[in-house]
N, C-alpha and C positions, 0 to 999 in steps of 0.2 A: 354376468360375470365381469364386470367392469373394474379396471384398477384406476385409482387416483394417483397421479404423479405430482408430488408437491415439490416444486422447484424453489430454490433460494439463491445462494451465490454459486450457481452452477448453470449459468445462462448460456448453455451450448447444446449441440445435439450429437456431436462426435465425442467419443471417450467419456460418455456419461453413464456410469454403472447402473444408476436406478432406472434411467430410460431404457437401457439395454435389456435389463431383467424384465421389465414391463412389457417391452415388445416381444420378447421370447415367448411370452405366455400366449400370444396370438389373440389376445382379447382387447376390446375396446378400451381406450386409455384417455382419461380427462386429465389435462395438464393444467395445474393451477399455481398461480403465484399470488401470495397473500400479503398485503401490507399490514403487518401487525405492529402498529407503532407504539402500543402500550407495552408490548413485550421488549421492544428495543431500549426502552428506558432512556438513560442519559446519553446513550450513544446512538441516537437516531443519526441517519445518514447526513452528512453535511451538505452544504449547498452544491458544491462541485459534484459530489457522489450523486446527489439526486439528478443533476443534469446527465450524468453518465447513465445512470439507471434507466431514465426515459429512453435515451437512444439504444441501450442494450435490449430493454424489453421489446421496443419496436422492431429491432432487427430479429430477435428470436421469434417473434409473433409471425413475421413474414416467412421465416424458414420453416416453421411448424406448419403454417398453412400450405407451403408448397409441398408438404409431404402428407397432405390429406387430413390435418387435424386443426385444432384451434387452441390459442393460449387463452385460458380464463384468468381474469384479474378479479380479486376479491379484496375488500378491506374489512378489518376487524379482527377479533381474537382468532387465532389459529385454531384452538380447540373448537370453538362455536362453528367456524366456517367449514372445517372438515366434517364436523357432525351433521351440519345441514347438507353438505354435499353428499355424504354417505345416505342420508334419508331420501334425498331427492333423486338420486341416480340408482341406488340399490347396489353400489359398488362393494365389492368384496375384499379389497386389498388397497393398502396405501403404502406407497414406496416413496422414499426420499433419499437424498445424500446428506451426509452429517456435517454439521458445524460444530465449532469448538469454543465459541466465546462464552465469557462468564454468564452462567444462568441458562444458556441455551442447551448444554447437554443434559442438565438436570430436567428442564422443561420437556426435551424430547424424550426422555426416559419415561416420565410420567405419562405423557401422551401416548408412547408406545404401549405401556401398560393399560391404559384405559381403552385404547382401541382393541387390544387383544381380548380384554373382558367382554367386550361387545361382539367378540366373534370375528373381528377383521383381521385379515392377514396383514402383518407389518414387517417391512424390511427396510433396512438402512444400510448405505454403503459409503465408502470412502471414495470421494471424487476430487478432493482439493489438495491432498498431500501425497508425497512419495510413500511415506509411512505413517501409521497412526501415531499420535503423540505419546501413547502408552507402550509403543512397540519397541522403542529404544530405551534401554535402562542401563544404569552402571552396574558394576559387579555386585554392588550391594543391593541392587534392585531398585534404587531411587532414580529421580530425574537427573539428567545432566544440568549443570550450572555454568559450564564453560564450553565455548562453541567448538574449539579444535578436537577434543576427544569425542564430541558428539558427531562432528563430521566424519571422523575415522570410523566410528560405530556405525554410521549410516552407510558408509562405503563398503563395509564388510557384509552387509546385507545382500549386496549384489544389485544389479540393474533392476530398475523398475519394469513391470509388466508392459507388453506391447500394448499401445493405445489401440481402442476399437474404432471402426469407422462409423460415420454418420448412417443412421438408417434411411433407406430409400422411401419407406412408407411407415406412418405411425398410424396404426388402427384407431379408427374414430368411433364415437357412439353414434347412434341414430339421431340423438337429440342432445344438444349442448346446454349446459346450465347458462343462466345469464351471467354476463360479464360487466365489469365496470369499464368505462372507456378510459383509456390511458391518459388522455388529455385532462380528464377531470381530476386527476390526482395532483395537478399543480407541481409538478417536478421541475418544470422549466421556469427560468426567471422571466418576468413579464415587464414590469417598470421599476427600475431600469432593466433592460436586457444587457446583462453584463457578461454574457457567454460567447461574444463574438470570437475572442481569442481561443477559447476551447474548442469551438467548431472548426476554426482554422488549424488547429494543432492535432485534433483527434477525430477518429470515426469509431464510435463503439460498435461492438458486435462480434460474433465468431469469425465471420469472414475477414474482417479488418485484422483481427488477431493473428490469424494464419499468415495473411499478407506480411504483417510486421515481422513475424518470426522468420519468414523466407528471406526477407531482406536482410535480417540479422546474420543468419546462417550462410548467407551468400558471401559474407566478407568479414563484417565487423567483429564477429566472435573470435576469429583467429588473431586479431589484434587487441582483444579485450584487456589482456594484462598490461599492455602499454598505454592504451588510449581510454580506459574507462575513467580515469581521473581528470580528464580534460573536458571542461564544460562546453568549450566552444567547438568541440568535435563530436560527430555522431558516432560515438564509440560504445554506447550501451543499447541495450535491446529495447527499452521503453515499453516493455510487456507488463509492467506492474499493474496498471489499472485493468488490463484484460484478465490477468491472473486473479486479481482480488474478486471481480465479479464472475469468475468462472467461465469466461468466454473461451478459455484455453486452460488445458490442465498442466500441472507440472511435468507430469510424465510424458505428455506430448512435446513439451519444449526439451526436456532432457533427451528423450529418444531422437528428436530431430537434430539437436546439436551433435549428438554422439555419431548418428549416422552420416551426417554431412562431414564431420571431422575424419572418420574412418575412410569415407569415399575419396576424400581430397588428400589426405596426408598419411593414412594408415597409423600404425603404432610407432613409437609412443604418442600418447595424446598430446596435442599442443598445449602449451601453458596457459594460452588465453582461454581455451575450452575448459580446461580443469578449473581455472579461476572462476569463470562464469557458473560452472557447476556448483562451486562453493557458495556463490550468491544465492542460488536456488535453495541450497542447504540452509543458508541464513534464515530464509523465510520459514523452512521446516523448524529450525531451532526456536524461532519466535514463537510459533504454535505450540512447540513442546513446552516452553516456558509459561505461556498463557494457560495451557491446559492444566498444568501442575501448580501454577501460582496465579489463580484468577484475579487476584487483587493487583496484578501488575499495572493495570492502566491508571490506577489512582493512588498506589502506595509504593514507596521505594522499597525494593526487595533487601537492600542492606539497611538495617534498622538504625545505623548511626546517623543517616541522613533524614530521619523522620522529623527532627526539630531543627532543620537547617533555617537560619535567619534570612529568608528570602526578602527581597525589597519589592515593595508595591510602588512602582514608578509608572504611571499611566502615560506620560509624555514619551519616556524611553521606549515603552512598548509599542505606542503608536508609530514612532519613527522606525522601529524594527519591522513592524507589520507592513509598512508602506514603502520600504526601501529609502529611507531618509536618514540613515545613521551617519553618512559622511564616510564610511568605509566602502569603497566601489564594489568589491566583491560580494559583500553582504547586500547592498542595494540591488545589485544586478539579480541575485538569487531571489530576493523576495518579490521583485518586480516580475520575474519570469513566473513565479508561482501565482501571482495575482492574475497575470495575463492569460496563462496557459493551464493552470491547475496541475502543474508538475514543476519539479526542480531536480536538477542534476544531483545524483547522490553525494558527491564530494562536496558541493556547495550545501547541501542539507547539513552535513556535519559541521561545516564552518559556521553557518547561520545559528545552529543550535548551540554550539559552544560560545558564541558571542552573546547570546541571550541569557545563557545559564551563567557563565562565568565572568564575562565583561559586565553585564548589567545586573547580575544576581537575581534574575526574574526566574520564578518557579518553572521547572522543566514542563509541569502539567499545563501551564499557560501556553507554552509553545505547542505542546502536543494537541491542545484543543484548537489552536489556529490551523495547524496542519490538518486536523480532523475535518474542518469546515472547508478549506481551500484546495486540498489535494484531490484529484480524480482518482488516485490510488490510495486513498486513505484507508488502511487496513489496521484493525485494532491491535493485532499480534504484532506486526512489524513496526507500527508507529510507536507503540509503547515501549517495545524492547529497545528500539533505536533511541529514543529520547532518554531512556534510563541508562543506555550505554554511554551516551555522551555525558550525561549528568555525573557518572560515576557511581550510580546508587543501585545499579541492576545486578542480576545474578552473574552475568559476564559483561563486565564493564570496562571502559577505558579508565587507566589509572587516574586518580583525582587531580593529579598534577598535570595531566595532559591538556593544556589550554592552547587552542589554536590562535596563532598571530594571523589575523585577517589579511593583513597587508602581505606578509611572507607567503600565505597560502595563495593569494592571488598572483604574486610574482612567479611562484612555482608552477601552478597549474593553469594560468591564463597569462603567460609571459608577454605575449604581444597585445594583450587587452582586447582580443576579438569578442569575448564573451561580455566584458564590461561595456564595450562600445555598443553591442547590440541592445542591451537593456538600459544602459545609463547614457543615452546619447549626448546629454550635456557636456560629457566629459571627452567626447570623441576627438576633439582638436588637440589633446594632450599627447605628447610623444609617449612611446612605449615605456620608457623608463619612469614616467611619472603617473602613469594611467591608475596605478594601484595606490598612489599616495599623492593626491593633488595637493594637500596642504604643504608638501615639501617643495612645491614649485615656486619659483621666483615670481614676484609681481609681473614682471614683463611676460613671463611664460604663460601665466594665467590670463593676462589681457590678450595675448595672441590667440589663446584658445577661446575667448569669449566667456571665461569663467569669473564669476565674483562669488568667492567663498562666503557661505552665510546668506547668500541671496538666491543665486540660481542653482546652487549646489551647497549642501549643508557642510559646515565643518564638523569633525568628529564629535559625536555626542558624549564620548568618554575617551579618555587616555588609556590605551590598551595596556601600556606598561604598568601603570598605576592600578588599573582594573585587575590585571593579572596578579599582582603582588597582593591585593586586597583578597581575592579568591583563594589564593595559596595560604594566607594566614588562617582564614576561616575553615578551610579543609584540614589543615594541620591541627587545628584547635579540636575539631570534631574527631579526628583520628586518634587524638590523645585520650578520647573518652568523655569529653565535655559535651553536654547537650543543653547547657542553660544559655 
């Protein structure tokens, strides 16, 4: 009477509904993670995500072993692997937590039907969202396309359920199936080993996720409203990669934030806490959109953008990717991304706007770069956010909203601490020039040891002219032209 627990992006033992249900049976459990690369298609995990996955699986394996069981790793078609495990072990049930990416829900339903025909008990659960993507609908019964009413509707459903604790023991079978060796999967970079910055910045795993959550709820969450846009300040939770890999659940975060706020301040809820919860809701909204509009990662949801005249400029793209645009806030963000696998959210918006509207490079090109370099690369959040900046999504920034990178830098990094951290060649400039080195006098550049065009680039595009160019194109499209 063994049960197979098929885990995916739910790499934790606490508040894991499928695991809780399997443990409640009191039967042996076989816990399996399957690397089904054929099913992943074009959205195979990027390089930074593979690095994180290795660390997360390693941490999970240790936690499972400490509770008397083992993590089984398998490679191949999910259908075939589960079928072989059922035959080998005589298991009578397969439990899993749901995912919502394009093609995955359909595949899971077919798998569930096939297993039930075989006489296998199949149960699936929601482990990664506050509410299911289909649980929140407009008065007409359709999906929401604008965030604010979605957020209000989510709030009317009340607080999420109380998270469940980690089981102290996970019943094990008398004999385990064979398992792949994690190191054989080649998830870690070898030659060259570019992950030094990631190792310095991050610790994957459930324990590290809760440590980060505790640090955040101890203080930063209360100032979140005021400090979340300052990239040089530790004002955000940095929980996004832990959330993506399911090392912590959104309801664990939600409840921890609420509990700490009530214990410290009581009612009414501090602005910073409410603002942070709305960011968790943005992630929910992104999954809501992805579920109802599965083409979102590759197709603009506003049809008038389908024939946008994107520019193919490999030199400009290379400069953007490697932090060599000549705009300090842009270059700082892209270098932070390359070094750590993460970028501050305000800076993400600035660099995305620059790629799309200053360089006129397709938003999907930026989406793909983020997918490969972000440790928190999440298909729903990544595609929804890129479409938002591009102005082509269901809920998008107005087409005429074009960030001025210099003004954004002066507003959110006024002392240049963030720029100096990631663009050290500019560190000798005074604060008033740190975001606009091209406006410095020759003697000021010389005093700072800067030779524009040699040890720091001149701007690859004039923002004012680029802005006007983008506005003309957007206005033309808005008028109904697509030629």
